[in-house]
SEMARKE-311976 format. One line per field, with one value per residue (C-alpha): y, x, z. Coordinates in nm, 4 decimals. Last residue first. Example, Ala and Ser with C-alpha at 12.3 -4.5 7.8 and 13.67 -1.06 7.14 Angstrom:
% SEMARKE-311976
v	-0.1060 / -0.4500
u	1.3670 / 1.2300
w	0.7140 / 0.7800
//
This chain:
% SEMARKE-311976
v	-0.3810 / -0.6745 / -0.8094 / -0.7750 / -1.0519 / -0.9558 / -1.2421 / -1.5314 / -1.6233 / -1.3403 / -1.4268 / -1.7894 / -1.7870 / -1.8415 / -1.7307 / -1.9163 / -2.0906 / -1.8870 / -1.8334 / -2.2059 / -2.2748 / -1.9889 / -2.1231 / -2.4755 / -2.3441 / -2.2251 / -2.5629 / -2.7609 / -2.5277 / -2.5944 / -2.3090 / -2.1216 / -2.0362 / -1.8434 / -1.8670 / -1.6342 / -1.3697 / -1.6305 / -1.6618 / -1.8731 / -2.0426 / -1.9784 / -1.8533 / -1.6472 / -1.3274 / -1.5311 / -1.5697 / -1.7462 / -1.6253 / -1.8231 / -1.5890 / -1.4018 / -1.0851 / -0.8611 / -0.6454 / -0.7589 / -1.1246 / -1.1836 / -0.8375 / -0.9582 / -0.6633 / -0.8570 / -0.6102 / -0.5720 / -0.4215 / -0.3442 / -0.5451 / -0.6923 / -1.0620 / -1.0219 / -0.8352 / -1.0981 / -1.3738 / -1.1504 / -1.0648 / -0.8151 / -0.8096 / -0.4885 / -0.2333 / 0.0432 / 0.3122 / 0.6880 / 0.8968 / 1.1567 / 0.9490 / 0.6475 / 0.6976 / 0.3950 / 0.2614 / -0.0139 / -0.1077 / -0.4481 / -0.5176 / -0.7953 / -1.1389 / -1.3817 / -1.7604 / -1.8938 / -2.0434 / -2.0338 / -2.0299 / -2.2968 / -2.3456 / -2.7273 / -2.7691 / -2.5413 / -2.3210 / -2.3135 / -1.9991 / -2.1319 / -2.0246 / -2.3610 / -2.3630 / -2.3560 / -2.6527 / -2.8596 / -2.7605 / -2.8859 / -3.2158 / -3.2399 / -3.1985 / -3.4708 / -3.7135 / -3.6449 / -3.6923 / -4.0141 / -4.1489 / -4.0756 / -4.2630 / -4.5563 / -4.5660 / -4.5391 / -4.8328 / -4.7871 / -4.9597 / -4.7089 / -4.8176 / -4.6933 / -4.3329 / -4.0993 / -4.3354 / -4.4039 / -4.0283 / -3.9709 / -4.2402 / -4.0791 / -3.7395 / -3.8976 / -4.0537 / -3.7100 / -3.6858 / -3.4079 / -3.1856 / -2.9887 / -2.8120 / -2.7425 / -2.5690 / -2.1952 / -1.9748 / -1.6139 / -1.3308 / -1.0392 / -0.7058 / -0.3974
u	-0.3400 / -0.2086 / 0.1191 / 0.3934 / 0.5869 / 0.9359 / 1.0328 / 1.2800 / 1.4483 / 1.7044 / 1.8867 / 1.8082 / 2.0484 / 2.3432 / 2.6753 / 2.8593 / 2.6123 / 2.5184 / 2.1596 / 2.0844 / 2.2255 / 2.0260 / 1.7036 / 1.7941 / 1.8452 / 1.4842 / 1.3701 / 1.5609 / 1.4505 / 1.0905 / 0.8928 / 0.6684 / 0.3157 / 0.0734 / -0.2940 / -0.4839 / -0.5219 / -0.7049 / -0.9951 / -1.2011 / -1.0322 / -1.0485 / -0.6911 / -0.5870 / -0.5224 / -0.3000 / -0.0334 / 0.2372 / 0.5917 / 0.9080 / 1.1991 / 1.4715 / 1.6527 / 1.8031 / 2.1165 / 2.2862 / 2.2469 / 2.6162 / 2.6225 / 2.3818 / 2.4616 / 2.4897 / 2.5854 / 2.8946 / 2.8598 / 3.1896 / 3.4621 / 3.5981 / 3.5795 / 3.2591 / 3.0914 / 3.2071 / 3.0278 / 2.7265 / 2.6476 / 2.3693 / 2.0633 / 2.0099 / 1.7510 / 1.9839 / 1.7956 / 1.8030 / 1.6484 / 1.3732 / 1.1063 / 1.1957 / 1.3877 / 1.4745 / 1.8091 / 1.9410 / 1.6248 / 1.6619 / 1.5321 / 1.2758 / 1.2771 / 0.9891 / 0.9970 / 0.6534 / 0.3464 / -0.0211 / -0.3590 / -0.4873 / -0.8130 / -0.8143 / -0.5026 / -0.1959 / -0.1146 / 0.2579 / 0.4414 / 0.7484 / 1.1079 / 1.2892 / 1.2593 / 0.8800 / 0.8827 / 1.1054 / 0.9091 / 0.5826 / 0.7501 / 0.8988 / 0.5512 / 0.4078 / 0.6885 / 0.6766 / 0.2996 / 0.3129 / 0.5942 / 0.3957 / 0.0929 / 0.3138 / 0.4708 / 0.1283 / -0.0009 / -0.2762 / -0.6133 / -0.8432 / -1.2110 / -1.2232 / -1.1757 / -1.2799 / -1.1534 / -0.8259 / -0.7681 / -0.8259 / -0.5685 / -0.3207 / -0.3731 / -0.3182 / 0.0073 / 0.1387 / 0.2651 / 0.0312 / 0.1593 / -0.0580 / 0.0030 / 0.3710 / 0.4759 / 0.4917 / 0.7934 / 0.7498 / 0.8427 / 0.9878 / 0.8072 / 1.0213
w	0.3467 / 0.1469 / 0.2787 / 0.0230 / -0.1460 / -0.2634 / -0.4894 / -0.4679 / -0.7966 / -0.7911 / -0.4681 / -0.5463 / -0.8428 / -0.6050 / -0.7525 / -0.4708 / -0.2442 / 0.0627 / -0.0551 / -0.0828 / 0.2651 / 0.4182 / 0.2663 / 0.3873 / 0.7401 / 0.7487 / 0.6152 / 0.8794 / 1.1589 / 1.0650 / 0.9163 / 1.1558 / 1.0464 / 1.2628 / 1.3480 / 1.5808 / 1.3093 / 1.0967 / 1.3423 / 1.1038 / 0.8155 / 0.4391 / 0.3974 / 0.0940 / 0.2942 / 0.5261 / 0.2569 / 0.4592 / 0.3948 / 0.4693 / 0.5173 / 0.3335 / 0.4360 / 0.1691 / 0.2046 / -0.1164 / -0.0173 / 0.0631 / 0.2237 / 0.4901 / 0.7214 / 1.0468 / 1.3178 / 1.5320 / 1.8788 / 2.0497 / 2.2254 / 1.9012 / 1.9949 / 2.1981 / 1.9108 / 1.6599 / 1.8518 / 1.9287 / 1.5670 / 1.6400 / 1.4140 / 1.2152 / 1.3232 / 1.4418 / 1.6339 / 1.5666 / 1.8414 / 1.7834 / 1.9550 / 1.7399 / 1.4159 / 1.2108 / 1.0915 / 0.8676 / 0.6826 / 0.5283 / 0.1784 / 0.1897 / 0.0342 / 0.0493 / 0.0283 / -0.0585 / 0.1083 / 0.0121 / 0.1827 / 0.4222 / 0.2308 / 0.2465 / 0.0324 / 0.0256 / -0.2730 / -0.3467 / -0.4572 / -0.6347 / -0.5736 / -0.5679 / -0.1883 / -0.2269 / -0.4640 / -0.2350 / 0.0766 / -0.0732 / -0.1638 / 0.1875 / 0.3368 / 0.1127 / 0.1996 / 0.5743 / 0.5879 / 0.3821 / 0.6015 / 0.9179 / 0.7870 / 0.6850 / 1.0344 / 1.2027 / 1.0010 / 0.7456 / 0.7003 / 0.5335 / 0.5558 / 0.9165 / 0.7984 / 1.0830 / 1.3550 / 1.1677 / 1.1205 / 1.4932 / 1.5733 / 1.3291 / 1.4955 / 1.8404 / 1.7155 / 1.6296 / 1.2713 / 1.1600 / 1.4399 / 1.6749 / 2.0024 / 1.9391 / 2.2574 / 2.2233 / 2.1807 / 2.2740 / 2.0442 / 2.2362 / 2.2437 / 2.2047
//
């Protein structure tokens, strides 16, 4: 099984170099770095708010759309005639009990939730080279919303499928 590698963040809208480039391209706009950063944070948090409320949000400049997607977990798959468990291991509980314990997500009726980027709507070159990773804060916010008692988000979020 291939492990996902973490890459350094090559580009962030709030980098000082991005602000300097913006100032060069738009000399008529006189804006401080702190104001520029605040505008970026505010617009990004507004997008996140709508997405977390269950909306599919279309991004500007041909970057596609974002939404929260839910997917029913498969518990087992067969590989080369052997059955493999596909659930994530709960290592804390496994160490306590002395055997592997898996997360079953019973609080979400067996669904997993994640941020979903609609790449098929993107108007960029080399789309397969691009990826979207939600910030830790936003990923944790999804979990927080789903763990609320009688959470409506379990039913608000949709099952988005990748087009084939």
